[in-house]
Rosetta silent file (secondary structure, phi, psi, omega in degrees, C-alpha in Angstrom):
SEQUENCE: MNSEPIVEADASDMAQLSPHAEWTAAVEAGKVLFFPHLGFQVLPEERALLREDMLSEKARNVSLGADGVLKGAGGSAADQAQLAAMVGRFRGQALQLVDVLFPEYRGLLRVAPTSFRPKQVETRVQSVRADDQRMHVDAFPSRPSYGERLLRVFANVNPAGVPRVWRVGDSFETVARQFLPKAKPYSLWQAKVLNAVKATKSLRSEYDHYMLQLHDLMKFDEAYQKNGTQVTMPFPPGCLWVCYSDQATHAVMSGQFMMEQTLYLPPGKEVDPQSSPLAILTRIFERPLVGVGAGAAR
SCORE:     score description
SCORE:     0.000 S_00000001
   1 L     0.000  145.250  178.960  -15.156   16.456    2.003 S_00000001
   2 L   -54.887  136.164 -174.992  -11.880   17.959    3.105 S_00000001
   3 L   -87.262   -8.134  176.364   -9.712   18.494   -0.007 S_00000001
   4 L   -66.919  142.228 -179.831   -6.450   17.800    1.873 S_00000001
   5 L   -74.132  -12.397 -178.361   -4.840   14.395    0.992 S_00000001
   6 E  -120.576  126.170  177.841   -4.216   13.506    4.621 S_00000001
   7 E  -114.218  123.723 -176.295   -7.076   13.280    7.153 S_00000001
   8 E   -88.701  130.113 -177.762   -6.130   13.256   10.737 S_00000001
   9 L  -106.003  117.153 -179.533   -8.148   10.861   13.046 S_00000001
  10 L   -79.284   85.104  177.364   -8.530   11.877   16.661 S_00000001
  11 L  -147.344  140.378 -175.289   -8.191    8.494   18.440 S_00000001
  12 L  -134.697   -2.115 -175.404   -5.825    7.308   21.073 S_00000001
  13 L  -139.267  113.776 -178.659   -7.384    4.081   22.389 S_00000001
  14 H   -59.762  -32.931 -179.901   -8.143    1.088   20.208 S_00000001
  15 H   -66.732  -28.080 -177.172  -10.770   -0.127   22.712 S_00000001
  16 H  -104.480    8.991  179.000  -12.717    3.098   22.279 S_00000001
  17 L   -72.076  143.001  174.967  -12.321    3.346   18.468 S_00000001
  18 L  -139.925  160.305 -179.106  -15.502    3.341   16.397 S_00000001
  19 L   -72.443  143.107  178.297  -16.286    3.618   12.665 S_00000001
  20 L  -128.792  122.741 -178.290  -16.794    7.043   11.121 S_00000001
  21 H   -56.570  -34.955 -179.670  -18.445    7.393    7.703 S_00000001
  22 H   -67.747  -30.570  177.467  -16.268   10.374    6.903 S_00000001
  23 H   -72.977  -41.991  177.903  -13.127    8.369    7.531 S_00000001
  24 H   -61.613  -45.179  178.997  -14.276    5.566    5.286 S_00000001
  25 H   -63.594  -32.431  179.467  -15.208    8.063    2.545 S_00000001
  26 H   -67.808  -48.558  178.691  -11.821    9.697    2.915 S_00000001
  27 H   -62.500  -44.433 -178.548   -9.908    6.378    2.494 S_00000001
  28 H   -72.158  -12.561  174.842  -12.111    5.355   -0.419 S_00000001
  29 L   -97.034    7.550  171.168  -11.409    8.684   -2.104 S_00000001
  30 L    91.629   15.974  176.275   -7.671    7.913   -2.032 S_00000001
  31 L   -91.897  163.570 -179.066   -6.760    9.979    1.011 S_00000001
  32 E   -98.755  125.557  174.877   -4.458    8.845    3.845 S_00000001
  33 E   -93.025  118.116 -171.666   -6.059    8.374    7.270 S_00000001
  34 E  -111.187  121.926  173.622   -3.540    9.373    9.969 S_00000001
  35 E  -107.693   88.862 -175.248   -3.749    8.314   13.555 S_00000001
  36 L   -69.642  -18.647 -178.870   -1.112   10.385   15.357 S_00000001
  37 L  -115.774   22.325 -179.665   -1.999    9.088   18.803 S_00000001
  38 L  -132.153  110.126 -173.611   -2.630    5.436   17.922 S_00000001
  39 L  -137.811  171.551  174.203    0.477    3.327   17.401 S_00000001
  40 L   -95.541  126.412 -172.677    1.981   -0.151   17.717 S_00000001
  41 L   -93.409  117.711  171.054    3.919   -0.578   20.896 S_00000001
  42 L   -78.628  131.320  177.429    7.255   -2.491   20.684 S_00000001
  43 L   -72.219  153.828 -178.066    7.837   -4.299   23.942 S_00000001
  44 H   -55.139  -37.687 -176.283   11.015   -3.507   25.863 S_00000001
  45 H   -78.128   -8.885  176.697   12.363   -7.016   25.136 S_00000001
  46 H   -97.441   -9.005 -177.955   11.731   -6.521   21.378 S_00000001
  47 H   -58.536  -32.787 -178.514   13.688   -3.331   20.999 S_00000001
  48 H   -65.706  -14.174  179.052   16.867   -5.235   20.244 S_00000001
  49 H   -79.930  -15.255 -175.193   15.125   -6.503   17.043 S_00000001
  50 L   -81.807   71.903  179.439   15.052   -2.964   15.638 S_00000001
  51 L  -145.301  151.828 -172.988   18.325   -3.301   13.726 S_00000001
  52 H   -70.772  -22.784 -177.423   19.036   -3.550   10.030 S_00000001
  53 H   -80.214    4.652  168.390   20.714   -6.983   10.195 S_00000001
  54 H   -72.307   -8.308  172.902   17.344   -8.489   11.061 S_00000001
  55 E  -102.170  126.902 -179.264   16.919   -8.417    7.346 S_00000001
  56 L   -64.862  154.849 -169.943   18.722  -11.074    5.311 S_00000001
  57 L   -59.513  -35.775 -175.313   21.147   -9.758    2.717 S_00000001
  58 L   -98.466    7.268 -177.797   19.052  -10.645   -0.398 S_00000001
  59 L  -101.451  152.070  174.238   15.589   -9.644    0.989 S_00000001
  60 L   -88.575  -39.672 -178.495   13.846   -6.315    0.670 S_00000001
  61 L  -142.718  162.141  168.439   11.576   -6.828    3.621 S_00000001
  62 E   -91.389  137.308 -176.818   10.878   -9.390    6.320 S_00000001
  63 E  -136.552  145.594  176.404    7.469  -10.980    5.874 S_00000001
  64 E  -114.907  118.730  179.928    5.247  -13.232    8.025 S_00000001
  65 L   -78.335  171.213  174.881    2.838  -15.448    6.141 S_00000001
  66 L   -62.775  -28.466  179.421   -0.612  -16.583    7.270 S_00000001
  67 L   -81.648    3.423  177.372    0.997  -19.953    7.951 S_00000001
  68 L    84.818    4.625 -177.075    3.344  -18.391   10.528 S_00000001
  69 L   -90.599  130.251  178.963    6.469  -18.831    8.352 S_00000001
  70 E   -93.229  126.393 -179.691    8.880  -15.942    8.573 S_00000001
  71 E  -123.417  148.984  178.361   10.784  -15.034    5.352 S_00000001
  72 L    77.054   10.371 -175.302   13.659  -12.643    4.717 S_00000001
  73 E   -93.117  144.473  168.516   14.815  -12.433    8.282 S_00000001
  74 L  -100.528 -156.621  179.518   18.349  -12.342    9.543 S_00000001
  75 L    76.741 -176.958 -179.781   19.600  -12.788   13.079 S_00000001
  76 L   -80.900  171.704  175.883   19.671  -15.939   15.165 S_00000001
  77 H   -56.725  -42.493  178.169   16.875  -18.555   15.489 S_00000001
  78 H   -63.685  -40.993  176.671   15.930  -16.970   18.771 S_00000001
  79 H   -60.406  -42.870 -174.589   15.813  -13.530   17.225 S_00000001
  80 H   -67.190  -39.318  179.080   13.684  -14.819   14.363 S_00000001
  81 H   -64.728  -38.262 -179.559   11.181  -16.479   16.724 S_00000001
  82 H   -71.258  -36.186 -179.540   10.844  -13.256   18.721 S_00000001
  83 H   -66.437  -44.650 -179.415   10.538  -11.222   15.509 S_00000001
  84 H   -57.335  -41.727 -179.835    7.780  -13.568   14.219 S_00000001
  85 H   -66.234  -42.282  175.605    5.844  -12.992   17.490 S_00000001
  86 H   -62.367  -45.889 -179.317    6.227   -9.214   17.163 S_00000001
  87 H   -67.860  -37.548 -178.579    5.090   -9.090   13.569 S_00000001
  88 H   -67.904  -29.924  179.207    2.177  -11.424   14.347 S_00000001
  89 H   -71.175  -36.954  176.158    1.143   -9.100   17.212 S_00000001
  90 H   -62.903  -45.622  178.986    1.190   -6.214   14.798 S_00000001
  91 H   -56.251  -44.514  178.164   -0.946   -8.140   12.315 S_00000001
  92 H   -57.647  -41.016 -179.166   -3.547   -8.768   15.043 S_00000001
  93 H   -68.965  -41.570  178.787   -3.656   -5.075   15.886 S_00000001
  94 H   -60.936  -42.517  175.088   -3.916   -4.085   12.201 S_00000001
  95 H   -62.455  -40.426  177.795   -6.746   -6.478   11.606 S_00000001
  96 H   -62.670  -47.160  179.767   -8.546   -5.257   14.683 S_00000001
  97 H   -56.261  -50.774 -177.939   -8.159   -1.652   13.462 S_00000001
  98 H   -68.513  -31.492  175.021   -9.576   -2.351   10.039 S_00000001
  99 H   -60.827  -40.300 -179.752  -12.395   -4.471   11.464 S_00000001
 100 H   -75.630  -42.250 -177.504  -13.468   -1.577   13.619 S_00000001
 101 H   -68.274  -42.336 -172.697  -12.967    1.163   11.003 S_00000001
 102 L  -123.047   65.007 -176.452  -14.605   -0.639    8.162 S_00000001
 103 H   -58.054  -22.790  179.228  -17.336   -2.941    9.361 S_00000001
 104 H   -70.037  -13.975 -179.982  -18.782   -3.073    5.851 S_00000001
 105 H   -91.163   -4.278 -173.567  -15.685   -5.002    4.739 S_00000001
 106 L   -58.086  134.582  179.303  -16.148   -7.864    7.284 S_00000001
 107 L    81.462    1.103 -174.642  -15.940  -11.289    5.696 S_00000001
 108 L  -115.202  -22.338 -174.492  -14.609   -9.823    2.415 S_00000001
 109 L   -80.783  137.830  174.375  -10.956   -9.084    3.075 S_00000001
 110 E  -105.888  127.260 -176.046   -8.070  -11.394    2.104 S_00000001
 111 E   -88.257  124.958  179.249   -5.040  -11.024    4.324 S_00000001
 112 E   -87.462  166.807  172.290   -1.592  -10.685    2.682 S_00000001
 113 E   -56.067  151.460 -178.636    1.690  -11.476    4.494 S_00000001
 114 E   -96.299  133.106 -177.520    2.642   -8.949    7.181 S_00000001
 115 E  -113.475  151.604  171.974    5.915   -7.088    6.714 S_00000001
 116 E  -122.953  127.076 -172.725    8.667   -5.584    8.878 S_00000001
 117 E  -117.641   91.269 -177.441   10.840   -3.090    7.013 S_00000001
 118 L   -87.747   -4.383 -176.668   14.169   -2.394    8.868 S_00000001
 119 L   -81.636  147.701  174.849   16.026   -0.969    5.880 S_00000001
 120 L   -73.046  121.962 -176.333   16.741    2.716    5.552 S_00000001
 121 H   -57.831  -46.004 -170.558   14.728    4.117    2.650 S_00000001
 122 H   -65.982  -20.868 -174.617   17.307    6.756    1.645 S_00000001
 123 H   -94.476   -4.857  179.605   20.154    4.238    1.169 S_00000001
 124 L   -71.523  136.587  176.655   18.243    1.908   -1.230 S_00000001
 125 L  -108.990  116.708 -174.601   19.524    1.856   -4.817 S_00000001
 126 L  -138.980  160.958  172.048   16.747    1.070   -7.262 S_00000001
 127 L   -68.627  166.422  179.636   15.734    1.594  -10.853 S_00000001
 128 L   -58.022  -43.901 -175.021   13.393    4.435  -11.660 S_00000001
 129 L   -64.390  -35.288 -174.395   10.500    1.995  -12.107 S_00000001
 130 L   -94.502   -7.435 -173.649   11.088    0.312   -8.738 S_00000001
 131 L   -78.759  109.102 -176.850   11.998    3.472   -6.805 S_00000001
 132 L   -78.966    0.431  173.059    9.222    4.205   -4.318 S_00000001
 133 L   -78.600   -4.415 -179.525   10.804    7.634   -3.506 S_00000001
 134 L  -102.831  139.064 -178.925    9.161    8.749   -6.780 S_00000001
 135 L   -58.525  140.835 -176.276    5.391    9.644   -6.760 S_00000001
 136 E  -166.747  172.525  164.688    3.257    6.754   -7.898 S_00000001
 137 L  -121.118  151.697 -173.674    0.179    4.616   -7.261 S_00000001
 138 L   -75.635  131.656  171.284    0.832    0.908   -6.556 S_00000001
 139 L  -157.349  147.747 -169.554    0.519   -1.535   -9.469 S_00000001
 140 L  -122.907  127.596 -176.474    2.412   -4.790  -10.022 S_00000001
 141 L   -63.089  -37.019 -174.257    3.660   -6.069  -13.369 S_00000001
 142 L   -92.334   -7.858 -170.206    3.375   -9.835  -12.526 S_00000001
 143 L  -127.883   84.931  176.159    0.150   -9.849  -10.517 S_00000001
 144 L   -59.660  141.609 -175.948   -2.969   -8.540  -12.340 S_00000001
 145 L  -108.988  -22.253 -178.240   -5.599   -7.411   -9.882 S_00000001
 146 L    57.680   28.412  176.857   -8.705   -6.891  -12.038 S_00000001
 147 L    95.703   -0.920  176.262   -9.671   -4.077   -9.765 S_00000001
 148 L   -62.213  139.915 -174.299   -8.963   -5.823   -6.471 S_00000001
 149 E   -91.989  150.001  178.000   -8.034   -3.166   -3.862 S_00000001
 150 E  -107.515   93.142  172.680   -4.814   -2.736   -1.816 S_00000001
 151 E   -92.814  126.068 -172.175   -5.806   -1.571    1.615 S_00000001
 152 E  -130.561  140.826  173.975   -2.743   -1.010    3.821 S_00000001
 153 E  -114.798  128.459 -176.563   -1.994   -0.307    7.424 S_00000001
 154 E  -117.105  148.816  171.886    1.380    1.243    8.362 S_00000001
 155 E  -141.521  128.776  173.099    3.158    1.785   11.668 S_00000001
 156 E   -86.247  117.003  179.887    6.368    3.714   12.355 S_00000001
 157 L  -119.915   27.897 -178.382    8.293    1.886   15.082 S_00000001
 158 L   -61.656  125.718 -173.154   11.580    3.689   14.701 S_00000001
 159 L   -79.375  -13.437 -171.940   13.389    3.610   18.151 S_00000001
 160 L  -104.924   10.548  177.757   15.411    6.787   17.492 S_00000001
 161 L    76.565   15.959 -176.187   12.446    9.141   16.936 S_00000001
 162 L   -84.035  130.281  176.756   13.023    9.316   13.152 S_00000001
 163 L   -73.374  161.136  169.604    9.846    9.934   11.082 S_00000001
 164 E   -95.044  107.107 -175.128    8.663    8.002    8.046 S_00000001
 165 E   -98.664  120.814  179.160    8.463   10.711    5.439 S_00000001
 166 E  -108.322  158.986  157.480    5.929   10.455    2.660 S_00000001
 167 E  -114.410  138.859 -179.343    4.856   12.816   -0.138 S_00000001
 168 E  -127.195  130.730 -169.804    1.137   12.612   -0.885 S_00000001
 169 E  -118.589 -151.396 -177.543   -0.230   14.149   -4.069 S_00000001
 170 L   -61.560  167.301  178.533   -3.267   14.838   -6.231 S_00000001
 171 L   -63.394  160.197  178.526   -6.341   12.680   -6.428 S_00000001
 172 H   -57.579  -44.131 -174.189   -6.225    9.500   -8.487 S_00000001
 173 H   -66.575  -39.725  177.742   -8.615   10.891  -11.117 S_00000001
 174 H   -59.074  -50.579 -178.101   -6.469   14.016  -11.531 S_00000001
 175 H   -73.151  -29.953  176.862   -3.248   12.146  -12.209 S_00000001
 176 H   -64.213  -47.554  179.724   -5.087    9.528  -14.354 S_00000001
 177 H   -68.134  -24.339  176.967   -6.465   12.253  -16.573 S_00000001
 178 H   -77.761  -38.855 -170.297   -3.074   13.933  -16.735 S_00000001
 179 H   -99.904  -35.962 -170.930   -0.956   10.895  -17.583 S_00000001
 180 H   -67.666  -23.002  171.671   -3.148    8.327  -19.343 S_00000001
 181 H   -59.969  -22.152  179.234   -3.489   10.286  -22.613 S_00000001
 182 H   -88.668   -5.969 -172.481    0.241    9.433  -23.026 S_00000001
 183 L   -72.392  150.874  172.779   -0.245    5.716  -22.314 S_00000001
 184 L   -70.599  145.470 -179.134    0.491    2.967  -24.796 S_00000001
 185 L   -69.349  155.006  177.512   -2.685    1.181  -25.950 S_00000001
 186 L   -71.140  140.949  175.405   -3.596   -2.232  -24.447 S_00000001
 187 L  -124.676  115.425  176.994   -2.665   -5.271  -26.572 S_00000001
 188 H   -63.651  -42.692 -178.460   -4.497   -8.470  -25.842 S_00000001
 189 H   -60.812  -38.341  178.123   -1.960  -10.575  -27.776 S_00000001
 190 H   -65.891  -40.181  174.772    0.853   -9.137  -25.683 S_00000001
 191 H   -62.836  -33.167  177.890   -1.049   -9.947  -22.528 S_00000001
 192 H   -73.437  -32.778  177.338   -1.513  -13.514  -23.725 S_00000001
 193 H   -65.253  -47.640  179.487    2.212  -13.825  -24.508 S_00000001
 194 H   -58.340  -41.302  177.266    3.145  -12.528  -20.985 S_00000001
 195 H   -67.526  -40.422  179.451    0.742  -15.018  -19.484 S_00000001
 196 H   -64.317  -32.299 -179.263    1.991  -17.882  -21.637 S_00000001
 197 L   -95.976   10.801  178.215    5.602  -17.304  -20.552 S_00000001
 198 L    60.989   28.437  171.800    4.458  -16.957  -16.921 S_00000001
 199 L   -76.597  -20.023  174.295    5.607  -13.323  -16.658 S_00000001
 200 L  -125.036  148.127 -177.518    2.162  -12.685  -15.251 S_00000001
 201 L   -77.120  -15.217  175.924    0.205  -14.862  -12.813 S_00000001
 202 L  -158.641  170.477 -176.449   -2.979  -14.432  -14.860 S_00000001
 203 L   -64.074  125.039  178.612   -3.947  -12.664  -18.037 S_00000001
 204 L   -66.470  125.779  177.966   -3.277   -8.958  -17.730 S_00000001
 205 L   -81.268  171.174  175.699   -6.479   -7.009  -18.079 S_00000001
 206 H   -64.254  -38.404  174.070   -6.872   -3.691  -19.772 S_00000001
 207 H   -55.206  -51.839 -175.943   -7.368   -2.173  -16.319 S_00000001
 208 H   -63.031  -37.582  177.703   -4.105   -3.642  -15.085 S_00000001
 209 H   -55.461  -52.135 -173.696   -2.348   -2.402  -18.237 S_00000001
 210 H   -75.267  -29.547  173.500   -3.364    1.245  -17.656 S_00000001
 211 H   -61.358  -41.597  173.718   -2.652    1.034  -13.942 S_00000001
 212 H   -64.637  -40.423  174.337    0.896    0.010  -14.824 S_00000001
 213 H   -56.672  -46.274  178.233    1.109    2.673  -17.417 S_00000001
 214 H   -63.434  -43.975  176.763    0.057    5.243  -14.903 S_00000001
 215 H   -55.314  -47.167 -173.477    2.573    3.983  -12.361 S_00000001
 216 H   -75.169  -41.073 -179.573    5.426    4.184  -14.844 S_00000001
 217 H   -62.238  -37.940  175.806    4.422    7.464  -16.490 S_00000001
 218 H   -63.051  -50.931 -176.734    4.246    9.170  -13.073 S_00000001
 219 H   -64.626  -29.163 -177.287    7.648    7.816  -12.003 S_00000001
 220 H   -92.181   -0.477 -179.794    9.443    8.738  -15.225 S_00000001
 221 L   -93.128  105.326 -175.234    8.109   12.295  -15.438 S_00000001
 222 H   -69.155  -38.885 -179.865   10.827   14.406  -13.849 S_00000001
 223 H   -64.009  -41.539  177.552    8.821   17.643  -13.997 S_00000001
 224 H   -63.156  -44.060 -177.103    5.891   16.016  -12.216 S_00000001
 225 H   -57.967  -40.203 -174.817    8.167   14.504   -9.556 S_00000001
 226 H   -85.674  -33.773 -165.641    9.658   17.965   -8.793 S_00000001
 227 H  -123.451   -2.735  179.795    6.713   20.266   -9.379 S_00000001
 228 L   -67.434  156.775 -179.145    3.529   18.225   -9.130 S_00000001
 229 L   -64.366  126.947 -177.431    0.981   19.087   -6.455 S_00000001
 230 E  -166.364  153.845  174.360    2.067   17.273   -3.287 S_00000001
 231 E  -121.125  147.705  178.077    2.477   17.631    0.495 S_00000001
 232 E   -96.749  130.106 -175.688    5.244   16.300    2.571 S_00000001
 233 E  -130.013  111.189  169.446    4.052   14.299    5.643 S_00000001
 234 E   -81.394  109.283  174.530    6.477   13.082    8.329 S_00000001
 235 E   -82.687  108.520 -173.994    4.787   10.168   10.085 S_00000001
 236 L   -71.149  163.568  168.198    6.320   10.112   13.557 S_00000001
 237 L   -59.503  146.010 -178.134    7.153    6.975   15.552 S_00000001
 238 L    84.868   18.624  179.560    4.225    5.763   17.545 S_00000001
 239 L  -126.171  164.424  174.161    1.621    6.480   14.890 S_00000001
 240 E  -124.935  155.001  171.553   -0.478    4.502   12.399 S_00000001
 241 E  -149.720  151.283 -171.639   -1.782    5.451    8.946 S_00000001
 242 E  -132.113  136.310  174.867   -4.147    3.754    6.537 S_00000001
 243 E  -161.482  166.458  164.299   -4.786    4.121    2.751 S_00000001
 244 E   -89.604  106.699 -170.604   -5.546    2.404   -0.410 S_00000001
 245 L   -77.710   -8.764  168.549   -2.096    2.384   -2.000 S_00000001
 246 L   -82.302   -1.530 -175.091   -3.475    1.581   -5.457 S_00000001
 247 L  -128.404  -41.252  178.849   -5.331    4.922   -5.271 S_00000001
 248 L   -75.282  124.970  176.707   -3.393    7.393   -3.008 S_00000001
 249 L   -76.601  119.630 -168.564   -0.676    9.063   -4.995 S_00000001
 250 E  -151.406  160.361  172.268    2.416    8.764   -2.792 S_00000001
 251 E  -143.753  144.228 -178.180    6.166    8.487   -2.435 S_00000001
 252 E  -105.202  110.022 -166.017    8.206    7.172    0.440 S_00000001
 253 E   -93.414  -37.851 -173.944   11.118    9.535    0.950 S_00000001
 254 E  -162.869  168.535  179.144   12.891    8.495    4.088 S_00000001
 255 L   124.764  165.938 -176.621   12.717    6.529    7.319 S_00000001
 256 L  -155.889  140.213  176.100   13.687    3.187    8.794 S_00000001
 257 L    77.735   90.263  179.429   11.832    0.487   10.832 S_00000001
 258 E  -134.826  148.500  172.898    8.219    0.168    9.730 S_00000001
 259 E  -110.268  149.605 -177.103    5.462   -2.438   10.065 S_00000001
 260 E  -150.785  133.137  175.345    2.925   -2.982    7.245 S_00000001
 261 E  -123.291  124.065  175.413   -0.185   -4.977    6.686 S_00000001
 262 E  -103.702  140.797  172.267   -1.863   -5.380    3.320 S_00000001
 263 E  -132.876  137.813 -178.911   -5.455   -6.557    2.831 S_00000001
 264 E   -99.889  132.044  177.641   -7.189   -7.190   -0.487 S_00000001
 265 E  -114.274  127.562  179.093  -10.733   -6.117   -0.995 S_00000001
 266 L   -61.927  147.661  179.599  -12.650   -7.545   -4.013 S_00000001
 267 L   -55.770  139.520  178.696  -13.651   -4.997   -6.683 S_00000001
 268 L    86.625   -5.868 -176.154  -16.986   -3.405   -6.163 S_00000001
 269 L   -99.155    9.282  172.253  -17.155   -4.116   -2.445 S_00000001
 270 L   -65.724  160.708  170.322  -16.269   -0.604   -1.341 S_00000001
 271 L   -58.034  -45.255  176.779  -18.858    1.408    0.446 S_00000001
 272 L  -121.549   84.526 -176.161  -18.757    3.695   -2.594 S_00000001
 273 H   -60.414  -23.243 -178.392  -17.566    1.582   -5.547 S_00000001
 274 H   -68.826  -17.229  178.256  -17.842    4.600   -7.883 S_00000001
 275 H   -88.697   -3.334 -177.382  -14.857    6.212   -6.107 S_00000001
 276 L   -74.736  157.932  174.755  -12.547    3.281   -6.947 S_00000001
 277 H   -57.852  -34.354 -178.908   -9.727    3.375   -9.553 S_00000001
 278 H   -66.572  -41.835  177.800  -11.569    0.778  -11.575 S_00000001
 279 H   -67.781  -40.439  179.569  -14.716    2.927  -11.743 S_00000001
 280 H   -62.106  -46.273 -178.180  -12.712    6.031  -12.463 S_00000001
 281 H   -68.879  -37.476  176.383  -10.764    4.432  -15.320 S_00000001
 282 H   -58.097  -38.314  178.595  -13.968    2.916  -16.687 S_00000001
 283 H   -71.501  -41.872  179.219  -15.499    6.445  -16.843 S_00000001
 284 H   -56.941  -50.696 -173.417  -12.372    7.853  -18.444 S_00000001
 285 H   -90.086   -6.309  176.773  -12.175    5.234  -21.207 S_00000001
 286 L    54.388   41.865  170.721  -15.984    4.869  -21.476 S_00000001
 287 L  -165.573  160.810  175.862  -15.857    1.104  -21.632 S_00000001
 288 L   -64.273  140.368 -178.129  -15.316   -1.914  -19.382 S_00000001
 289 L  -112.352    3.146  176.947  -11.659   -2.570  -18.640 S_00000001
 290 L  -131.115  131.875 -174.529  -12.037   -5.988  -17.060 S_00000001
 291 L   -72.004  148.744 -179.108  -13.359   -8.987  -18.975 S_00000001
 292 L   -60.740  134.106  178.875  -16.556  -10.582  -17.879 S_00000001
 293 L    80.686   -4.630 -178.388  -15.888  -13.407  -15.452 S_00000001
 294 L   -75.452  146.683  178.874  -12.205  -12.483  -14.955 S_00000001
 295 L  -132.337  163.385 -177.424  -10.905  -12.587  -11.386 S_00000001
 296 L   -71.362  152.230  177.938   -7.814  -11.443   -9.616 S_00000001
 297 L   -66.953  142.018  175.996   -4.823  -13.753   -9.319 S_00000001
 298 L  -105.907    0.000    0.000   -4.580  -15.545   -6.024 S_00000001
């Protein structure tokens, strides 16, 4: 397989798109699948929605739930109705793309809310742990996953020609072996306390503990952030890209106006389950990291 972390997919028409085993293998290996000629088209009447005040002051992103409820949006009621329609149209295209690309996942995926991200990345002020401009893999303190996967579809819809700039780095196994020897050991009693006080939505598994440790160790390592193996990728407006964000080592450096769709895949349902973060960490620690019968929080 190509050792580059970004794999370009030559497709320009959704109607003519077909699955490719090498694309699936690339995504399941933690690579980013990039469609430079396949994008989400904002309608002329929707272009006025591409402004930062379409995000409410206290929200990080606008999201559209499966129930059709729009959250985090600014603007007038008419603006919000039009925005909900646009975000819903992107959801339909993203689901169609994933259905065609990964037919093996049909009937298995759980759809998360769809997001519209109008805020400029460079102007966000965040803590080191929350700063997505620092190289990381996605892991969430309050939502244990038990190995459930985060498959994401992104589209740059910037109206001014501004790219969405990412950094993409080494393979998941490479960074896991580099950083996890420094990780704090898992404590079941601490996990139980966090669950009891509702800091987590379910009991944090050993797998989730080490995913969070990896996330934090990567972000707090200044030498790695500056000198670690990585490539810079400017995703231009009018393109799509797909990855498992719990596996692709990445950072979001700049850009404004993006659409995003997350889908959850149950652990072990990949075409090659042995390439997953759960399988990789299980091999590294040489023991099961998820309790028997445990399931991801819903």
